[in-house]
C-alpha positions in Angstrom: 132.9 74.4 101.5 131.3 77.9 101.7 129.5 79.1 98.6 129.8 82.7 99.8 132.8 84.7 98.6 134.1 88.2 98.4 136.9 89.6 96.1 138.4 92.8 94.8 137.3 93.4 91.2 136.6 96.0 88.6 133.3 97.5 87.5 133.6 99.3 84.1 137.3 100.0 84.8 136.7 101.3 88.3 137.9 99.3 91.4 135.0 97.5 93.1 134.2 94.7 95.5 132.2 91.7 94.4 130.2 89.7 97.0 128.7 86.4 95.8 126.7 83.4 96.9 125.9 80.2 94.9 123.2 82.0 93.0 123.6 85.7 93.4 126.1 88.5 93.4 126.4 92.2 94.3 128.9 94.8 93.2 130.0 97.7 95.5 131.9 100.7 94.2 133.7 102.4 97.1 134.9 105.3 94.9 131.2 106.2 94.1 130.0 106.6 97.7 130.0 102.9 98.3 127.2 102.5 95.9 125.8 98.9 95.5 125.5 99.4 91.7 124.4 95.8 91.0 122.5 93.0 92.9 121.5 90.1 90.8 119.7 86.8 91.7 120.9 84.6 88.8 118.7 81.7 89.9 115.5 83.6 89.6 116.8 85.9 86.8 116.1 89.0 89.0 118.0 92.3 88.5 117.1 94.1 91.8 118.5 97.6 91.0 118.4 99.7 87.8 120.6 97.7 85.4 123.9 99.5 84.9 125.3 97.1 82.3 124.7 99.3 79.3 125.5 102.6 81.1 128.6 104.6 80.8 130.6 104.9 84.0 130.7 108.7 83.5 126.9 108.8 83.6 126.8 106.8 86.8 129.5 109.0 88.5 127.7 112.1 87.4 124.4 111.1 89.1 125.1 108.2 91.5 121.8 108.7 93.3 120.0 107.4 90.2 121.7 104.0 90.4 121.8 101.1 92.8 121.5 101.8 96.5 123.6 104.5 97.9 124.0 106.4 101.1 122.8 110.0 101.1 123.7 112.4 104.0 121.9 115.7 104.2 119.2 114.0 102.2 116.6 115.7 100.0 115.9 119.4 100.0 116.9 122.3 102.4 115.0 125.5 101.7 117.3 128.3 100.5 120.3 126.1 101.6 119.7 126.9 105.3 120.3 124.1 107.9 119.5 124.9 111.5 120.8 122.8 114.3 120.3 123.3 118.1 123.7 125.1 118.3 124.3 126.7 114.9 122.9 127.8 111.6 124.7 126.7 108.4 124.4 128.1 104.9 124.7 125.3 102.4 125.4 126.0 98.7 122.4 126.1 96.3 122.8 123.1 94.0 119.1 123.1 92.8 119.1 126.7 91.4 115.6 126.6 89.8 114.1 126.0 93.2 116.8 127.7 95.3 117.3 124.6 97.3 120.3 122.5 98.5 119.6 118.8 97.7 121.1 115.4 98.6 124.4 116.3 100.2 127.8 115.1 99.1 128.6 111.7 100.6 127.3 109.7 97.7 129.9 111.1 95.3 132.9 110.9 97.6 135.5 108.1 97.3 135.3 105.9 100.4 138.1 103.8 101.8 137.8 100.0 102.2 138.4 99.2 105.8 137.8 95.5 105.7 136.2 92.7 103.7 135.8 89.0 104.0 133.5 86.1 104.9 131.9 85.8 108.3 132.0 82.0 108.8 129.5 81.9 111.7 126.7 83.4 109.6 128.1 82.5 106.1 128.0 86.1 104.8 130.3 88.0 102.7 130.9 91.6 103.7 132.7 94.8 102.9 133.0 97.8 105.2 134.0 101.3 104.0 134.8 104.6 105.7 134.8 108.2 104.8 136.4 110.7 107.2 134.9 114.1 106.8 137.0 117.0 108.0 138.6 120.2 106.8 140.2 118.5 103.9 136.8 118.1 102.2 135.8 121.1 100.1 132.3 121.1 101.6 133.8 121.8 105.0 133.5 125.6 104.4 129.7 125.1 104.6 129.5 122.4 107.3 132.4 122.5 109.7 131.5 119.5 111.7 133.9 116.5 111.7 132.4 113.1 111.4 133.1 109.5 110.2 130.8 107.9 107.8 130.7 104.1 107.6 128.9 101.9 105.1 128.7 98.1 105.6 127.3 95.8 102.9 126.6 92.1 103.6 125.4 89.3 101.3 124.3 85.9 102.3 121.4 83.5 102.0 118.1 83.5 103.8 116.0 80.4 103.5 117.4 79.7 100.0 117.2 83.3 98.8 119.9 85.9 98.6 119.8 88.6 101.2 121.7 91.9 100.9 122.0 94.2 104.0 123.2 97.8 104.0 124.1 99.5 107.3 125.0 103.2 107.4 126.7 104.5 110.6 127.7 108.1 111.3 129.9 109.1 114.2 130.3 112.7 115.4 134.0 113.5 116.1 133.5 117.2 116.6 132.5 119.3 119.7 129.3 120.4 117.8 125.9 118.9 117.3 125.7 116.8 114.1 122.4 116.9 112.2 121.1 113.5 111.1 119.5 113.4 107.7 120.0 110.0 106.0 118.2 108.4 103.0 118.8 106.1 100.1 117.6 107.0 96.6 117.0 103.3 96.0 116.7 102.7 92.2 114.7 99.5 91.8 114.5 97.9 88.3 111.0 97.7 86.8 110.7 95.3 85.2 113.1 93.4 87.4 112.7 89.8 86.0 114.4 89.0 82.7 111.8 89.0 80.0 109.0 90.6 82.0 107.3 93.9 81.4 106.9 97.1 83.4 103.1 96.7 83.3 103.5 93.5 85.3 105.2 95.2 88.3 103.2 96.0 91.4 104.4 97.9 94.5 103.3 97.6 98.1 104.4 100.2 100.7 103.1 100.3 104.3 102.2 103.9 104.4 100.3 106.0 107.0 99.6 109.7 106.5 100.4 111.6 103.3 102.6 114.7 103.6 101.6 117.8 101.7 104.4 119.4 99.6 104.6 122.7 97.7 104.9 121.5 94.1 106.7 124.7 93.0 109.8 123.8 95.2 108.9 120.3 96.5 109.2 121.5 100.1 106.7 121.0 103.0 104.0 123.6 102.7 103.1 123.8 106.4 99.7 122.1 106.1 98.5 119.2 108.1 99.1 115.6 106.9 96.3 114.0 105.0 94.6 110.7 105.3 95.1 108.3 102.4 92.8 108.8 99.4 92.0 106.3 96.7 95.2 106.9 94.8 97.4 106.6 98.0 95.7 103.3 98.9 97.0 101.7 95.7 100.4 101.7 97.5 99.1 100.3 100.7 97.1 97.5 99.0 99.8 96.5 96.5 97.9 97.6 93.4 100.3 100.4 92.3 102.2 100.0 89.1 105.2 102.2 89.8 106.3 102.8 86.2 104.8 103.8 82.8 103.3 107.0 84.3 104.9 109.9 86.1 105.2 109.6 89.9 106.8 112.7 91.3 107.6 113.1 95.0 104.7 111.3 96.7 105.7 111.6 100.3 104.3 109.6 103.2 105.0 108.6 106.8 105.5 104.9 107.1 102.7 103.1 109.0 103.7 102.0 112.5 105.3 98.6 111.9 104.1 95.5 113.7 107.8 94.6 114.1 110.9 96.7 113.9 110.9 97.1 110.1 108.6 98.3 107.3 108.5 95.9 104.3 108.3 97.3 100.8 107.3 94.6 98.4 107.7 94.7 94.6 105.8 91.9 92.8 106.1 90.6 89.2 102.6 89.4 88.2 103.9 87.3 85.3 106.2 85.1 87.4 105.3 85.6 91.0 108.8 86.7 91.8 109.3 89.4 94.4 111.8 91.9 95.7 111.3 92.6 99.4 113.0 95.7 100.9 112.8 95.9 104.7 113.8 99.2 106.2 114.7 99.8 109.9 112.3 101.9 111.9 114.9 104.7 112.1 113.6 105.4 108.5 110.3 107.1 109.3 109.3 108.5 105.9 109.3 107.5 102.2 109.1 109.4 98.9 108.1 107.6 95.7 109.6 108.9 92.5 110.2 107.4 89.1 112.1 109.9 86.9 109.2 110.4 84.5 108.1 106.8 84.6 109.6 105.4 81.4 113.2 104.7 82.2 112.9 101.2 83.7 113.2 102.0 87.3 111.6 103.7 90.3 112.7 104.9 93.7 110.9 104.1 97.0 113.2 106.3 99.0 113.4 105.7 102.8 114.3 108.8 104.8 115.0 109.4 108.5 113.3 112.8 108.5 111.0 114.9 106.4 112.3 117.1 103.6 113.8 120.3 105.2 113.3 118.6 108.6 115.8 120.7 110.7 114.0 123.9 109.7 110.4 122.8 110.2 108.4 124.4 113.0 107.2 121.1 114.5 108.2 118.6 117.2 111.0 116.2 116.3 108.5 113.3 116.6 106.7 114.7 113.6 109.5 116.1 111.5 111.8 113.1 112.1 114.7 115.5 112.8 117.5 114.3 115.1 121.1 115.2 115.9 123.9 113.6 117.8 126.4 115.1 120.2 130.2 114.7 120.4 131.4 111.0 120.3 127.8 109.8 119.6 126.8 107.4 116.8 123.7 106.9 114.7 123.1 103.9 112.5 120.3 102.5 110.3 119.9 99.4 108.2 117.9 98.0 105.4 117.6 94.6 103.7 116.9 93.3 100.2 115.5 89.8 99.6 114.3 88.0 96.4 111.7 85.3 96.2 
């Protein structure tokens, strides 16, 4: 008999989908952008994401990008709200008024429809797949009149005795125009993440290459060349960085070129030896590390397909990470979370 299961449930009074294995479970809330608000390894007593148990659902809905793992489209900042594609210029609303930027898009706070859910017997994984159809019925359409379909698929199974969560984001252009690709997740990882551990015991490893220079007055690219890693940056690369108990604000890097088709972010608890491993597909080319001031019990190693303000940067796409898809084309990207 399979130990993997999926069921419709409720999370704080909101409809949800619960995926479970013998020792772990995850909770997906379709109405909050298909956010995986919870992923827990009961056997190892690991809470992977920022723990939402004591939070009010109104707070989570108000800022869903500060909880779990979401799907952000039009991720991070666009200078003055301008978005340039190869066939149009769009003026997005300013939702970061102090810096006169547009930030993080809108998909993460839309209600997504459940398309299917169940157990895949061949691989013994539970899954749920959701869909959001973006068209003129969406209030944002006045700013970005490009029809598309946004799919999120979450799978939970076991990998060598450990739970494995997979998130796949797919976007399909159903318009005659070019669709900009700007996808990220503001992944909120708990620190500490093992029951009874301390934040000071957490260490973070990220395979980073060059450092990107940002204008700290608006947190936008400042047009200067990338930098080699200094002593501070190498703390990330060597696994010596404690990602909490101090302020980390928008440290942005290119991922190092992976030896395989993923980059592996490793979060280690020194007191127990337990780990969270977050493998991101190579469509994610950049990362930003941020921790909301450093004393709130979580941090975000945010994978991004392109740089901040990528469509507007005067540089080759190979450097900015900017891409777009034509009519009827698709783009997808995946990431995985393991515990050890």
